C-alpha positions in Angstrom: 87.7 74.0 158.0 85.6 76.2 155.8 88.2 78.3 154.5 90.1 74.7 153.2 86.5 73.8 151.7 86.1 77.4 150.1 89.6 76.8 148.4 88.7 73.9 147.3 85.6 75.3 145.7 87.8 77.9 144.2 90.1 75.4 142.8 87.2 73.0 141.5 85.8 76.3 139.8 89.4 77.2 138.3 89.6 73.7 137.0 86.1 73.7 135.6 87.1 76.7 133.6 89.9 75.2 132.1 88.2 72.1 131.3 85.8 74.1 129.6 88.0 75.6 127.7 89.9 72.9 126.4 86.7 71.6 125.2 86.0 74.8 123.4 89.5 75.3 121.7 89.7 72.8 119.4 92.7 72.4 116.9 90.6 74.6 114.0 89.5 77.1 116.2 93.3 77.1 117.5 94.4 77.7 114.1 92.2 80.0 113.0 93.1 82.2 115.8 96.7 82.1 115.1 96.0 82.9 111.7 93.8 86.0 112.4 96.7 87.2 115.2 99.1 87.0 112.2 97.2 89.0 109.9 96.4 91.0 113.1 99.9 91.7 113.3 101.3 92.4 110.0 98.6 95.4 109.5 98.6 97.0 112.8 102.0 96.4 113.6 103.9 98.7 110.4 101.3 101.9 111.2 101.8 101.4 114.9 105.8 101.6 114.0 104.9 104.8 111.5 102.9 106.6 113.8 106.0 106.4 116.9 108.8 106.4 114.9 107.4 109.7 114.1 107.8 110.7 117.9 111.4 108.9 118.0 114.7 111.0 117.6 117.0 109.9 115.0 119.5 107.7 116.9 116.4 106.2 118.0 115.3 105.2 114.4 119.1 104.6 113.5 120.7 102.9 116.6 121.7 99.1 116.3 118.8 98.3 118.8 115.0 98.4 117.8 113.2 100.9 119.9 109.3 100.0 119.7 108.3 102.9 122.5 109.6 106.3 121.9 111.4 107.6 125.1 109.1 110.9 125.0 106.1 112.0 122.7 108.6 114.8 120.6 107.0 116.8 118.3 109.9 118.3 116.7 109.3 116.2 113.3 105.8 117.5 112.7 107.0 121.2 113.9 109.3 120.7 110.8 106.6 119.9 108.6 104.5 123.0 109.3 106.2 125.3 111.8 107.8 128.2 109.9 109.7 129.0 113.0 111.1 126.1 113.8 115.1 126.1 113.5 116.0 122.2 111.6 113.9 123.0 108.4 110.4 123.9 107.3 108.9 121.6 104.4 105.7 123.9 104.5 103.8 120.4 104.5 100.2 122.5 105.0 100.5 123.4 101.1 101.3 119.8 100.1 98.0 118.5 101.7 95.7 121.2 100.1 97.7 120.1 96.8 96.6 116.7 97.5 92.8 118.0 98.5 92.7 120.1 95.6 93.6 116.9 93.4 92.1 113.9 95.3 88.1 115.4 95.8 87.4 116.8 92.0 88.9 113.6 91.0 86.3 111.5 93.2 83.8 113.6 92.3 84.0 113.9 88.8 84.8 110.1 88.8 81.3 109.4 90.2 79.5 111.8 88.0 80.4 110.4 85.0 80.4 106.5 86.2 77.0 106.7 87.1 75.7 108.1 83.3 78.1 105.3 82.0 77.3 102.6 83.9 73.7 103.0 84.1 73.7 103.1 79.9 75.8 99.8 80.1 73.5 98.1 82.6 69.9 99.7 81.6 70.1 100.9 78.2 70.4 98.0 74.9 73.0 99.2 72.0 74.9 97.6 69.8 78.3 96.7 70.8 77.7 97.9 74.4 79.5 94.3 75.9 82.6 95.3 74.0 82.7 98.8 75.3 82.5 97.6 79.1 85.2 95.0 78.4 87.1 97.6 76.6 87.1 100.1 79.3 88.0 96.9 81.9 90.6 96.3 79.3 92.4 99.9 79.7 92.3 99.0 83.6 94.6 96.1 83.4 97.3 98.4 81.7 100.0 99.5 84.1 99.8 103.1 84.3 103.4 103.0 83.2 102.4 102.6 79.9 99.9 104.9 79.8 102.0 107.9 81.3 103.7 108.8 77.2 100.9 109.0 75.7 98.9 110.7 78.0 101.5 113.4 78.2 101.7 113.7 74.9 98.3 114.2 73.7 98.0 116.4 76.5 101.0 118.6 75.9 99.9 119.0 72.2 96.7 120.1 73.5 97.6 122.4 75.9 99.7 123.8 72.8 97.0 124.5 71.0 94.8 126.1 73.7 97.4 127.7 75.5 97.9 126.4 79.0 101.3 124.4 80.3 100.5 120.6 81.6 103.3 121.1 84.0 102.4 122.1 87.5 99.0 122.4 86.4 96.6 120.7 88.8 93.3 120.3 86.6 95.7 118.3 83.8 96.5 116.2 86.4 92.8 115.4 87.5 92.6 114.7 84.0 95.3 111.9 84.0 93.8 110.7 87.5 90.6 109.9 85.2 92.2 107.7 83.2 92.9 105.6 86.1 89.7 106.1 87.9 87.2 106.0 85.3 87.2 102.3 84.0 86.7 100.7 87.2 84.2 102.9 88.9 82.2 102.6 85.6 82.6 98.8 86.1 81.7 98.2 89.7 78.8 100.6 89.6 77.3 99.1 86.1 77.6 95.8 88.4 75.6 97.5 91.4 73.0 98.9 89.2 72.4 95.5 87.5 71.2 94.2 91.6 68.6 96.9 91.1 65.4 95.3 90.2 64.3 97.0 87.0 60.4 97.2 87.8 61.0 100.0 90.5 62.7 101.6 87.1 60.2 100.9 84.9 57.0 101.9 87.5 58.9 105.8 87.9 58.6 106.2 83.8 55.0 104.9 83.5 54.6 107.8 85.9 55.8 110.0 83.9 59.5 110.5 84.6 62.5 110.9 82.1 65.5 108.3 82.6 67.3 111.2 83.8 64.3 111.9 86.9 64.8 107.1 87.4 68.1 107.9 87.8 68.6 110.8 90.6 65.0 109.8 92.3 65.4 105.8 92.5 68.8 104.6 91.1 70.9 107.0 92.8 69.4 106.8 96.6 69.2 102.8 95.9 73.1 103.0 95.4 74.3 104.5 98.4 76.7 102.0 99.1 78.6 101.5 95.5 78.6 105.3 95.3 80.3 105.8 98.7 82.5 102.7 97.4 83.3 104.2 94.2 83.8 107.3 95.6 86.3 106.3 98.5 88.4 104.5 95.7 88.7 107.0 94.0 89.8 109.4 96.2 92.4 106.9 97.3 93.8 106.4 94.0 94.4 110.2 93.6 95.4 110.6 97.0 98.3 108.2 96.9 99.2 108.3 93.2 102.9 109.0 92.9 104.2 108.4 89.6 101.6 111.0 87.6 102.0 113.8 90.1 106.2 112.9 89.8 105.9 113.9 85.9 103.6 116.5 85.7 104.6 118.6 88.9 107.9 120.3 89.0 107.4 123.0 91.4 107.5 122.2 95.0 105.0 124.4 96.2 102.2 122.1 93.5 103.8 118.8 94.9 101.5 116.6 96.3 101.9 114.6 99.3 103.6 111.6 98.2 105.9 114.2 96.1 106.7 115.8 98.8 107.5 112.5 101.1 109.5 111.4 98.6 111.5 114.7 98.8 111.9 114.3 102.6 112.8 110.9 102.1 115.8 111.8 99.5 117.2 115.1 101.6 120.7 114.9 102.1 120.6 115.1 105.6 118.5 111.4 106.9 115.1 113.0 108.2 113.4 109.6 108.9 110.9 110.9 111.7 110.0 113.5 109.3 109.0 110.9 106.7 107.2 108.9 109.5 105.2 112.1 110.7 104.5 112.7 107.0 103.4 109.5 106.1 101.1 109.3 109.8 99.7 112.8 108.3 99.2 111.3 104.9 97.3 108.1 106.2 94.6 109.1 108.8 92.3 110.7 106.2 92.5 107.7 104.5 92.0 105.4 107.9 89.2 107.4 109.0 87.3 107.1 105.7 87.7 103.5 105.8 86.4 103.1 109.5 83.6 105.3 109.2 82.0 104.2 105.9 83.0 100.6 106.9 79.1 99.4 106.6 78.7 100.9 103.1 81.8 99.4 102.2 81.2 96.1 102.6 77.9 96.5 100.7 78.9 98.2 98.2 82.0 96.3 97.2 79.9 92.8 98.0 77.0 94.0 95.6 79.2 95.5 93.3 81.1 92.3 92.7 78.3 90.3 91.7 77.5 90.3 88.2 73.8 90.3 87.4 
């Protein structure tokens, strides 16, 4: 009798939980859960497929039946990228990683420094044509990069001919071309963020004897850390992933950035999709770590920078 009573009690608890769950799940919540599941799947599954494919064999990737889990963790694709003693092929991908770092990090730093000065001038100083200048800078960003590459290349080639440097296989020249893409949006984001900072704080600093540069360094920049991090990550990501300008300005394989080298591996006469996936995974990890590590600052900086004061 006690066992049947306990069973009925357990059954009653189960029914109560199901009834409670049924009352909690409404149609709006059910639809919201389906939408979130769809978006999470569409975002996470391609990344999982890229990482898992880097451990697959060519037969597993190219077979008629999709293989969702590799048979074993094979490191052949990564060895082909980095190990010079690997028998099949050696791509010397470490050099390409360093080239991307040499381009992306200076681009982000220079864009942040220049955009801070320009954005502060637009947000705080009064001069003729301020609105026209800001709108003109933003309008430049609206043009596709392919429209700017020919005039940029011609201009830099003429300057290089006069000053005695070659624009081909020149990473500093490539950094200048990236600044043409990153500065407009960085300046616009920071200008909107600086407008959210109360002017009374800066006026108090000027009254206490600070110069305008002291105010920027001691007051404005510490209050703008989320926006600076957002701009830095955004400009770093543009330079890290850029393909078109690097394809035009770089010819030597020793100067290739990662996107160009991945394209070279993809177009190799012998198909190497697992190596392409391994290189793409390596290229994606730093950006993913930056986004996850700086998520709080990114959300705050982008939200405040998007409000026009």
